[in-house]
N, C-alpha and C positions, 0 to 999 in steps of 0.2 A: 676143445671145450673142457673146462676144468670140472672134474668129477666132484660132486658134493659128498662129503663124508659125515658120518656121525662123529661128533667131537668130544674132546676132553679138555679139562682145565687143569693146569699143573700148579702145584704149590711149591715154590722155591725157584726164584730166578733173580737176576741182578739188574742193576741199573743199566749196564752196558749190553745186556743180552739183546740180540736181534733175533726175532722169532724165526725159527726154522721153517715153520709152516704158516706163513702169514698171508693167507688170502683174505681172511676176514678181519674183524676188529681186533685190536691188541690192547690188553688191559695192563695198567700199572698201579694196582691198588692192593694194600695189605688185606689179607683175608683172615678170617678167624682161625681156621685150622684146616688141615687136609680133609679130615673126616667130615667136619661140619660144613665146609665149603662144598665138598662133593655131595653131601646130603642136600644142601640148599640147591645145588645145580640140578640134581636129579629131580627134586621137587619142582623146580622151575621148568625143567624139561617136560614133566608130565602135564604141566599147565599149558605149555606152549607148543602147539602143533607145528609140524614141519621140521625136517632135519636142516641143520645149518652147516656152514663151512667150518673147517678145522681152524682153530685159533690158538695163539700163544701170545703171552704178554710179559712185560718186565718192569721192575723198579728196584731201587736200592733197598736192601733189607727186607724184601718181600718175596714170598715163596711162589713157585710156579704151581699152576693147578691144571691137572689134566682130568677131564671127566669123560668117561665113555658113555655116549648117548647123545641126546640133543643138547645143544649148547645152552648153558644158563645165560641169563642176561648179566653181563659183566658189571654193568652199572648197579644192578640190584645186589649182586653178590658182594661187591666191594664194601669195605667198612667206612669209606669216606665218600664225600660228595664228588661225583665224577661226571665228566662228559667225555665221550669217546668218539673220535672221528675215524671211522674205519676206512679200509681200502674202498669199500663200496660207496661210502659217503663222499670220499675224495673224488671218485670217478663220477658220481652223480652230480657233484657241484661243477665239475668240468674246469675248475680253476687251474691255472698254470703253475701257481706257487702256493705253498702251504699257508701263507698268511691270508690270502683271499678265501681259501677253503675253511679256515678256522672261524671266520666271521659268521658262518651259518650255525654255530653253536650258541646256546643261550648265554647271554651276559657278556659276549665278546664283541668288541668293535675294533675296526682297523683305523689307525691314525697315520697319516702320511702314506708312504708306499709299503711299509712292512712292519709297523709296530702294532702289536695286538694288545689292547687294553682289556682287562678282566673287570667286569662290573663297574666300569667307569673310572677305575683307578689308573693312574699313569703307568707308563712302561716300566718305571722303576719298581712298581709293585707287582710286576709280572715276571716270574722267573722262567727262562727258557732253557731246556736241556735237550741234548741230543743223545739218545739211547741212555738217558739217565745221568750223563756227565755235563758239566757246565761248559759254556763256549765263550771265548773272548770276542770282542766286537771290533769290526773294522771301521766303525763310525766315530769321528771325533766328538760328536755330541752325545754319544751313548756309551754305556757300559754293557748294554744288552745287545745281542745280535739281531739285526732286522730279519724277520722271518720270510720276507719275500726273496731272500737269497736262496731258499731251499725249493727247488722245483718239485712239484708234486710227483714227478716220475721216480724220484729216489726215496720218497717217504711212503712207507706202507701204512702208517697210522699215526694218530696224534691223540694224546690223552691230556685233558685239562682237569686238574684236581683243585677244587675251590676251598676245601677245608684242609687245614694244616695237620700233618702227621710228622713226628720227629725224625723219620728216616730221610726227610728232605732238608735241604739247606734252610737256614733260619731266615734268609731274605725272601720271605713269602708273604706278600701283602694281599693281592687279589687272588692269586693262584699260581700254580706251576703248569707250564706247557711242556710236555715231554714228547719229543718227536722220535719215532722209531724208524730207522732206515730199512730198506728192503733186505730180506734175508734169503737164505738158500731153501728152495722148495725140495720136496722129495723127488720130483720129476724134473729133468733138465729142460731148458727151453732157450730159445733165442728170439727176441722180439725187436722190431724196428718200427719207427713211426715218424711222421712229419706233419707239419701244420702250416697254414698260411692264413693271415688275418688282415683286415682293413679297419682303420679308424676314421670315422667320418670327419673328424677335425684335423686329421693329419694326412692320411693316405691320399695321394693325388693332389694335395693342397700345397700352398706355399709354406716353405720352411727355410731355415738357415743352417749352414754348416761351415766348416773350414777344412782345409786339406789335411793337416796333421801329418800323417804318414801313410804310405801305401798299404800298410798292414792293419790299419785301424779297424777294418771290417772283422778281423779276428778277435778284437778286444785286447790285442797286445801291440805295443809300440815297437817300431823297428830300430829305435835308437835316436830318432829325431828329437825326442823329448829328454834325452840325457842332459844332466847338468853341464852347462858349457864350461870349458877349461878355465876361463878367467874367474868365473863365479866360484867354481870348486876350489881354486887356489886361494881366493879371498876368504872363503869359509874356513879352510884349513889353517889359515894364518892366525885366526883368533883376533884380528884387528877389528876396530870399530870404524865405520865410515866417518862418524862424527869426530874422530880424533884428528882428521885432516891429513893423515898419513897415507890414505888409500887413493890411488888414481882410479876413479870410477869409470872413466871413458872406455877402457878396454872391456870392462864388465858389461856396461850398458850396450856396447856395440854388438854383443853376441846374444842378446835376449829376445829381440823382436825381428821376425822375418815373415816372408810371404806364406810360409807353411802354417804358422801358428797365430797370425794376427789379421789375416784377410778374411772377413766374413763374406760368405757367398750365398746368393739367393738360390734356392732349389724350388722351382715352380711346381714340381710333380714328385713329391716324396714317395718312396717305394713302399710296398706292403711289408708287413712283419712276417717272419717265418721262423721255424724251429725244426730241428731234427733230433732224434734220440734213439738209443739202442741199449738193450740189456740182454744178458745171458747168464745162465747158471747151469751147474752140473754137479752131481753127487757121485762119489766113488766109494764102493764098498771095499774096506780093507780087512785083513784078518783081525786086527785089534779094534776096529770100529769103523765109523763112516767119516769121510772127508768131503766137504762141500766147498764149491768156489762160486762166487757171484761177481759180476762186473756190470757197470752201467755207465753211460756217457751221454751227454746232451749238449746242444748248442742252440742258442736263440738270439735273434737279432730283431730289436723292436725300436720303432720310431714314435715319438710323441711330441706334438706341438701344442703349446699353450699360448693363447692370446689373452694376456692378463692385464688387469687394471690394478695399479699399486698406488695407494694414497696414504698419507698420514697427516695428523693435525697436532699442533701444540696447544690449542685452546681447550679450555675446560668443556665448553658446550659443543665443540667440534664444528664451529661455524666457519672457521677459516682453514683452508688446506695449506699445510707447509710444503707438500709436494704432491704432484698429480702426474703419474706416468702411465703410459701404455707400453707394455713390453711383450715381444713375441719371442718365445723360447722354444728351441728344438733340442731334444735330447735323443741321442742314439744309444740305446742300452744293449750291450752284448754280454751274455752269460755263457760261460763254459763250465760244465760240471762233470764230475766223475765219482764213481763209487767202486771200491774193490773190497771184497770180504772173503775170509777163510773161516771155516768152522770145522772142528774135529770133535766127534762124539765117541765116547768109549765107556767101558764098564758094562755091568749087567744092565740090559735094556737101554744102553747108551745114556745113563742118567748123569754122567759127568761130561762137561762140555768146556771147550776152550774156543774162544772166538776172537777174531782180529778184524776190525772194521776200519776202513779208511775213506774219508770224504774229502773231495777237492772242489772248491767253488771259486771261480774267477769272474768278477762282476765289474764291468767297465761302463762309464757314462761319458760320452762325448757331448759336451755342452756348448751350445751357441745361442747368443741372445742379442737382440737389437731393441732398444727402447727409445722413446721420445716423450718428453714431458716438460713441465714447468715447476718452478720453485718460488716460494715466498709470495705467491699471488701476482708475479710480474708476467710480462709478455715475452720474456727471454725463453728461448727454446734450448733444451739440453738433449743431445743425442748420445746415447750410451751403447757401447759395444762390448760384449764379454765373450771370451772363449776359454774353455777349460777342459781338462781331461782328468776324470776321477777313476782311479783303478783300485779295486778292493779284492782281496784274496783271503780265502780261508782254507787251511789245511788241518785236518783233524785225524788222529789215529788213536784207536781205542783197543785195549786188550782186556778180556774178562775170562776168568775161570770160575766155573760153577761145579761144585763138588758135593756129593751126597754120600758120606761114609756109611751112614746107616739110614734107616727109614725115618728116624726121628731127628737126625742132625743134618744140617746143610750149611755149607760155607761158600761164600761168594767173595772173590778177590777181583779188583778192577783197577785199571790205571789208564790214564789218558794224557795225551799231549796235543795241544792245539795252538795254532799260530795264525794270527791275522795281520794283515798290513793294508795300509791305504796310502797311496801316493797321488799327489795332486801337483804335478809340475806345470809351470807356466800358466797359472791363473791370470789371464791378462784382462785388464779393464781399461777402456778408453772413454773419455767424455769430451764431446765437441759442443761448442756453444754458438748460437745464432742470436745476436742481440735484437734484431728487428728494429734498430734505431736508424732513422733516416740520415742522421749526421755521421754515422759510422760508415766509413768507406767499404768496410767488409760486413756491414750489418745484415745483409741478406744471405750471407754464406756461413756455413758451419766452420769454425776454426778451433784449433787446439793449441793454445800458447804455452801449455805445460807449466802453468804457474800455480800449482798447488790447489787446483779446483776453482780458482777465482774466475778464470777464463779458459777452462780446459784442463784436462788431467789425464795421466797415464800411470798405471800401477801394474806390478807383476808380483805374484806370490808363489812360494814353493812350500809345500807342507808334506810331512812324512809322519806316519803313525805305524808303530810296530808293537804288537802285543802278543805275548805268549802265556800260556796257561798250562801248568802241570796240575793234575788232580788225581786222586786215587782214594781207595777205601777198602774196607773189609766189613762184611756182615756175617754174623753167625746166628743161626736160628735153631732152637731146640724145642721139640714138641714134648712138653711135660706130660700131657694127657690128651685124650681126644678133644677136650674142651679148653685147652690152654697151650699157647705157644709163646715163647719168650725170644726176643731178638735183641741183640746188642751190636753196635757198629761203631766204626771210626771213619772219618773222612777228612781229607785235607785239600786245600787248594792254594796255589802259589801263582799269582798273576803279576805280570810286570809289563808296563806300558811306557814307551818313550814317544813323546809327541813334540815335533818341531815345526815351526812355521816362521819363514823369513819373508817379510813384506818390504817391497821397494817401490819408490816413487821416482819418476823421471821429472826433473825440474830444469827449466830453461831460464836464462837470464832475461832481464828487461829488454836487452838489445836483440832479442830473437826477432828476426825480420818477418813482416807481414807477407802473406803469400805462401811462404814455407809452411806456416801453421795450418794451411788448408790441405796438406798432403794426407793421404790415407795412412793408417798406422805403421805399416812396414816401411814406407818411404819417409814418414815423419821421423822415425827413429833408426834410419839407416846409418851405418858407421860414419859416412862423410858428414851428415848433418850433425851428429853428436860431436865429432871432433872439431868441425869448423865453427860451430856456433855455441860451443861451451855447454852442452846439455850434460847435467850431472845426475848421479843416482844417489838417493837418500834412503836409508833404512828407517822405516817409520815405527818399528817396534823393537828397539834395541834393549828394552828393559828386561823382558822375559821371553825370549824366542823359543826356548825349549824346556821341557819338563820331563821328569821321571816320576811315574806313579806306580805304587806297589800295593798289593793286597794279599796278605797271608792269613789263611783261616785254618783252624783246627777244631774239630767237633767230635764229640762222643755222644751216643744216645743209647737208651734202653727203652724198650716198649714191650707190652704184653697184649695179646689179642686172643679172644676166645668167647665163651658163652658163660653168662651167669645163670641163665635159665634157658629153657628150650626156645623161648621167643625173645631173648634179650642178649645181643652181642655187644662186646665192648672192644675198644682199641684205645689204650692209654699209654702214655710215655712221656719222657722228657729228654730234651737235648741241651747240652751245654756247648756253646760255640764261642770261640775267641777269634778276634780279628785285629790285625794291625794294618791300618790303612795310612799310607803316607804319600804326599805329593810335594815335590820340591823342584825349584828351578835347576836346570843343568847348566853348568858353567860352559859357555861357548866362546867367551871372549877371554883373551889373556888377562885383561884387567877386569876382575869380577865386579858385578853390579852390587847394589845395596838392597836388592829385593827381599822383602819379608813375606812374600806371597807363598807360604808353605803351609802344609797341613800334616798333623800327626795325630791319628786316632788309635787308641789301644783300648778295646772294650771286650768284656765277656758277658754273656747273657745266659740265663736259664730260660728255656723255652718249653713250657709244658703244653700238652695237648691231650684232649680226651674226646672220644666219640662214642655215643651209645646209640644202638640201633634196636628199636623195639618192633618186632614183627606182629603187627596187629592181626593180620590174617595171612594165609599163605602167599597172597599176591600184594599185600599192603604192608608198609612199614613206615616208621617215624624215626628220623635221625636228629640227634642233637650234638652239636660240636662247640667246644670252647678252646681257645688257644691264645698264645702270645707269640708274636713274630716281630721282625724288624725290617728296616729298609736303610741301607747305607747310601751316602752321597755317591754319585757317579763321578768317575775321574774327571770328565769334561766339566762338570759342575764345580769342581774344586780348582781347576787350572785357571789362573788369572792371566788369560791370554785371549786375544781377539780371534774370533772365527766367524766367517761370513757364510751363511747357508743360502745358496742360490735358489733352493726350492721355496723357502719362505721369504726370501729377499730381506733377511734380517741378520743383524750382527749379534753375536753372543760373546759373553765373557763370564768366566767362573768366579766363584766366591770361596776363597780358602778357609773361611770360618764356619763352614757348614758342619752340622753334627748329625749323628744317627737319629733316625725316627724309630719309635717303638709303637707297636700295634697290639691292641686287644681285640680279639675276634670272637663272634658268637653267631650261631646259625641254628635254625630249626626248620626241618624239611619233612614234608609228607610225600610219599611215593606210592603209586599204584601201578602195578604191572599186570595189565588185564589181558595180555596175549603176547604171542611171539613178536618181539621187536615193537611192541606197543606199550605205551606208558603215559602216565600223567603225573606231574609233580608240581608242588607249590612250596615255596620256601620264603622265609623271612631272614634277613641277615643284618648284622650291625658291626661296625668297626669304629674304634676310637684310636686316633693317631696322635701321638705326642710328638711335637716338633716336626710336622710334615714339611717337606721341601717343596717350595712353590716358586714359580718364575714371576718376574716383574720387569717392567720396561723403564728405562731412565735415560735422561739426556736428550739433546736435540738430534742425536744420531739414532735414537730409539733402540739402544742396545738392550738386549735381553740378558738378565742375570738371575741369580737364585738366592733364596734365603729361607731359613727355618721360620715358618709361622708358628705361633704358640701351640695351637692344637686344632684338631678337626674331628668331626663326626661324619660317618657315612652309614646310611641305613637304606633298606629297600626290600622289595619283594621280587620274586622270580617265578614265573609260571611256564611250564612246558608240556606239550602234548604231542603224541605221535600215534597215528592209527592207520591201519590198512583196511581197504574195502575190496573184497573180491567182486569181480565184474562179470562172472559167468552168467548171472541172471539176465544179462542183456541179450544172451543167445548168440548163436553163430560161432564158427571156429575162431574168429578174430578175438572175441572177448573171453573165450573159455579159459585161457591161461593168464589173463591179464588181471592186474590189481592196481588200485590207486592208493598211493601213499599221501596222506595229509598230515603235515607237521607244522608246528609253530611254537614260538617261544616269545615271551615278553618280559622285559626287566625294567622295573621302575626303581631308580636309586636317587637319593637326595643326599647332598653333602653340604656342610657348613663349616667355614673357618671360625674359630673362636678367638677373638682378638679384643683385649681390654685396653683401656687408656694407658696403663702403666707397663704393659708387657714389653720386654726388651727384644731387640733383634741385633744380630751381628752381621754387618755387611762390610767387606773389606774396602778400605779407602773411602768410606762414606762418613759424613759428619753426623748423621742421624743414627740413634740407637733405639728409636721408638718403632714398634711393630706397626702402629697405626699409620706411619708414613709410607708403608709398603703394602699393607694388606687391610682389607675392609671386613669388619665383623659380619658374619652371615654369608659371605661370598662363597660360591661353590669351589671345590677343588678343580685344578686345571685338568682338562681331559675327560671330565665326567659329564656324560649325557644323562638327563633325567629319564629319557624314554629310549629304549632299544627294542626292536622287534624283528623277527624273521618268520616268514611264512614260506612253506614249500608244498608244491603239488607235483607229484611224480607218478606218471603212468608207466608201468613196467610189465614185461612179459616174464613169467616165472620159468619158462622152458627154453627161451632163447634170448639173445641179446637184443633187446628193443626197449628203449627207455626215453621218455620225454619228461623234462623237469622244468617247472617254472619256479623261480626263486625271487622272493621279495624281501628287501632289507631296508630298515629304517632306523635312523639315529637322530635324535633331536640335537639342538645346538649345544655346544660345550665350550668352556673357556680354554683358550690356548695360552693366554698370558694376561697379566694384570695391566691396567691402564698406566699412563705415565705417572711415576711416583711424585708425590707432593703437589699434584695439581687437581686431584679429585676426578680425573678422567674415568669414564666407564671402562670395564674390562673388555678384552678382545675375544670375540667369539668366532668359532667356525660352525658351519651348518652342513653336516653331511647329507641330510635329507633322505629322499626315497630313491631306491635303486631297484630296477626290475631286470632280471636276467632269464634267459631261456637256453637250455642245453638239451640236445637230442643225441642219443647214441644208438647206433644200429649195426648189427652184425650181418654181413652178407658173405656169400661164397663167390670168390673170384679166382678163376684158373685152378679150381680144386682146393683153394685155401681160404680159411676163414679170415675176413678182414673186418676190423672195427672202424666204422665211420663216425665222426663226431662233428656236430654243428653247434656253434655257440653264438648267441646274440646277447651282448652285454650292454648294460646301461640304456635300456630301451626308452627310459623316460628322458634321456638327454640332460640329466641334472647338471647344474653348475657347482663349482667349488666356490664357496664364499667365506672369507674371513674378514670380520668387520667390527667396528665400534658404532654404537648409536646412542644419541642423546636427544630426546624429543623427536623432532622431524629431521634432525641432521644425522646422516649416516656417512661413515668413512670406510671405504673398502681397502683394507690393507693388502688383500690378495683376492682377486676374483677372475675366474676364467671358466670357459665351458669345457666340459668333459665330453669327448666324442662317444658315439655309439660304436661298439666294436663287434665285427662279425668275423668269425673264423671257421675254417674247415680243416679237419685233420683226419689222418688215416693211420692205422697201425695193424700189424699182423704178427703172429707167432709161428715159429718153426719148431 
């Protein structure tokens, strides 16, 4: 059992610092000064009964704070608008990854599997950091890393700062999410845990898979998916298939086989499971203390979605262009690891050097079978897809924290991160059944390999590699007890290469009947290809590969302190330059004539100011104003097709995108009426110049991006958290128990501002009018007007016994614009209501404390719905039922 300590808050830490004593919440917020912060903490401690755990936090250019006594409320003591997800909060939520846990904070919503939106703004407006350093993304569609990559077992806390301060990067729209990894405790430990779970829509139900390789269960391929020799030789030659100089038969003969193209029914899908372990130890040396920590985890999860996918070309949505039912099974395997060293030296160990390493390998084995109709005919189309998506993140960070004097602190940090995503052998087959009586094969599914007219077969290979060097230095000097000045410099160097090669199998008109009824691996076996003249065509010879770079340099200066006993300030300015470039990579000996390139070179002054007025010892009023920016993401700039199997949608970038500039303002009232108890209410406003929005075009319903003229976002946010002691109920059971009641609600409203003559720049489009792509008054994509979270938690203050009910709601939000130039309505998704229950209980087993956890997720059995509606007509672009998930886990410490 962890001993509770009287805590302190430290003034002077860095972005990369991982707390040495991180059992409780971790803060990353600039504070006024060591003396004033300590005073505020002591005052808060006097108001808040009950000792708290020891806590330590970190941010770039912000000092550590250590207060001896009861812990101050870090949200109250910070000079910015903060939300903190502590270790306790993460454990109480029971979420397996940090993305799910973050959605319980006010104003945050989860989109897709791992993208967290702040106050309804898209993921491009949410900056994610790991220990204060930026991360590259393994996703082709994003420049931000999906947060579901991070298991909650390696994250000790997460901070969300919603008001901008110049010590953070300028790409700050809705807020910054700073994850802090687990660090080295004072006492060594070794912990192990395991879990098993079942999904009512997946476990024990029908699903689909394919063989792949015998090591697929590990998340690593055994070599079966290596690029075949003939294809590798062709790619290395630099030749174009369209030149007529390439014999495609040897290439095509090596691409399809029984391991990667035979879809198999699995009538009884297995349960999900995971295992994890962590250990740490400290060593006392003559010159200081050395600590070591390591953690590792493995999870294997299955999910089946039985979805309806429709679309329409008509303005009123009265006619369906396509109507499909698709059953998709994804097997997701995540392997993760953490290793860290920390060395503390000097008087009272005030100097620290830390080295943190994170490894995450995330694989999705994808299988799908679909059946549907097109163009309102009776012809049936059967589609089969198999794929293997392999993502990997490696991050290493070093930080030095030095305090030469009581008034001077110096932080130096550096980080190298690398991500990659490999998707070999994305295979797609379409068989057709005409259902025509005069057709001798009309009652059978056939694939004549004739470019989709009567069957089709394609294969794609894509690779993404991105590396990011980042670093910086922050120097803080305490001029007086009421004034501290901080100056800093930061840089980042991101380089991404993205390549995708798309091939289609085509058979001549003489392709014999009967053969076209073979299953995929037999249809495209070498003898068929050679004897019947099946050829391979590359469908995207124009721009198959791109290089994207982003180099940033930034310097900032800020001051924080007190003007009066009751008035704190934090003001500063950041100057940030960025060179962002995207250009095609020459992959063919004869270069193409593509002009799909981007070159942005901009510098910005980004001021920010926050005033905090302490109305009473437990009440305060904050006001913040700032300017920030949002840059186009690499994928949004790359003029290259990409198919997203999750949304069943094709994407293509726009090289003509520009930066967006934001003006932000907020006013917040806060009342801290007890230990860990609070009430807050805020109003916020943002004006966005040239926001980047998505739209849909063409019969293929391809999603692309453009700068809308401008947009406004405004709203209110209310949050309350209160504990109720239950000893008045009498008896030993209730004597040490208390009830936590918490809730938050965010209302936000956004509007695009589009006038008749406003211009727009879309690559390869004949239109330059913004009204052809955007509608005046339409909401921003990804923005829900209403978001709410409610939490009821019954917990024992003397032993581990906790039962938590979590309720989450988000109203509908736009995912993309309707078909351009037709006046179609926008495309919405409806997250709806979700109810979860988590119970944690400590028991003694064989003389050892064991933590048991039971989780019941999505008790309402909500559906995922993405749709368009016009009058009584509704088209479901993607609709499926989400299963109820029940899991049981156990862990123990040695």
